[in-house]
N, C-alpha and C positions, 0 to 999 in steps of 0.2 A: 649398263649395270642396272640391277634391280634394287630399289629401296622402297621401304614401306613408309608412307606418309599418312598419318592419322588413321592407321589401320588398313590402308589400301596399297597393295604392291603395284608399282608401275616401273616401266623401264625409262631410264634417264641416261644422258650422255656422260662419259667419263669426265673427271676433273670438274664436276659441278660443285659450286660453292653453295652453302646454305642461303646466302644472300640472293644468288641467281635463281635458285629454286623458288624461294618465296616471291621474288619478282615475277618469274614466269607463271606462277599460280595466280597472279593478280591480286594478292592479298597482303602486300607489303605494309600498307597503312592500317591493316586490321590486326596483324599479329602482335601480341603483347609479350609473349613468352615462347621460347623454343627449347627443345631438348633433342639431343642426338644420342641414341643408345642410353637413355635415361640420365644423361648428364646435361644440366642446364647450359645453354650457350647464350651469353649476353649479346645484345644487339650490336654492340661495338665489335664483336668477333665474328659476325656472320660472314663477312667477306673473306676472312682467312680460314674459315671452317670448310675444308674440302671433304665432300661426302664420298663414301666408299660403298662398293657392292655389299648389300646385306644390311646397310644401316637402317635403323628404325628412327623415324623423325616424328616428333609430336609438335604441332603448332597450335598454340592456344590464343584465344582472345577472351576478353572479359566482358560480360554483359551485366549491366546494372539493373537492378529491379527495385521494386518498392511498393 
């Protein structure tokens, strides 16, 4: 299936969860917020959020400055 992650379309296996995607990307400890098709997904729900073909995923981290 094809999904867009932070603006980049890639092919991923079917039945992929948001949790597994973030883990596979190697950014699990950096992601502070996530959205699937513009709907916020809480971290507690990542493992139950099954992605579908055409989904648009936004993964955000926060950088402090000063």
